[in-house]
C-alpha positions in Angstrom: 35.4 10.1 -15.6 34.9 12.9 -18.0 33.9 13.9 -21.6 34.9 16.3 -23.7 32.1 18.5 -25.1 32.2 18.0 -29.0 30.6 21.5 -29.8 34.2 23.0 -28.8 36.8 22.8 -31.6 39.7 22.5 -30.5 41.1 26.2 -31.2 38.8 27.1 -28.7 39.8 28.7 -25.7 37.5 27.7 -23.6 36.9 23.4 -23.4 34.1 22.7 -21.8 35.1 19.5 -19.8 31.7 17.9 -17.7 32.2 15.7 -14.8 29.2 13.1 -16.0 29.2 9.8 -14.0 29.1 9.0 -10.0 28.1 5.9 -10.1 26.8 3.9 -6.9 26.4 0.2 -8.1 25.7 -2.0 -4.9 23.3 -4.1 -3.7 21.1 -1.9 -1.2 17.5 -2.8 0.8 14.8 -0.7 0.8 16.1 1.8 4.2 19.4 2.7 2.1 18.1 2.9 -1.2 16.0 5.3 0.1 18.8 7.3 1.9 20.2 7.7 -1.4 17.6 8.9 -2.7 16.9 12.0 -0.1 20.4 12.7 -0.6 20.4 13.1 -4.5 21.1 16.3 -6.3 18.3 17.6 -8.2 19.9 16.8 -11.8 21.1 13.5 -10.4 19.4 10.2 -12.7 18.3 7.4 -10.8 18.5 3.7 -12.6 17.2 0.8 -10.8 18.0 -2.4 -12.2 16.2 -5.7 -10.6 16.9 -9.3 -11.3 13.3 -10.3 -11.3 13.4 -14.3 -11.6 10.2 -14.0 -13.5 8.0 -11.2 -14.2 4.6 -12.8 -13.8 5.7 -14.3 -10.5 6.9 -11.0 -9.0 5.5 -8.0 -10.6 3.3 -7.5 -7.1 6.6 -7.3 -5.1 7.9 -5.0 -7.1 5.3 -2.6 -8.0 4.8 -2.6 -4.2 8.6 -2.2 -3.7 8.5 1.0 -6.0 5.6 2.5 -4.3 7.2 2.4 -1.1 10.4 4.6 -2.5 10.5 7.7 -1.2 11.3 9.1 -4.2 11.4 6.3 -7.6 13.9 6.2 -10.1 13.6 8.0 -13.3 14.8 4.3 -15.1 13.2 0.8 -14.1 15.2 -1.8 -15.7 14.2 -5.2 -14.9 16.0 -9.1 -16.2 15.7 -12.6 -16.0 11.5 -11.7 -17.2 11.3 -14.8 -18.5 8.9 -13.5 -21.0 8.9 -14.5 -24.6 7.7 -13.7 -27.7 4.7 -16.1 -27.3 3.5 -14.1 -24.3 1.2 -11.4 -24.4 2.2 -9.6 -21.5 1.0 -5.7 -20.3 2.5 -4.9 -16.7 1.0 -1.7 -14.8 4.1 -1.6 -12.1 3.6 2.5 -10.9 
């Protein structure tokens, strides 16, 4: 996938095209995830998503998993937290 830099005008002799996405969207165990992270390039951004199935119930598992990663992800996305507006929740993950 590539994107054209919008700051370059149509008449510009040098159009900048950047390869912007290489997506590895698979299920991984901790060993394969660490292997991917070891081989990432310095400018790569890592987004980690987990379906937690209850954040209160599984917060320690998530925290332990993140602490055992050799290189933590830049962004952690959590779904199915089962948290609602009535709950007051403050979690420290890292």
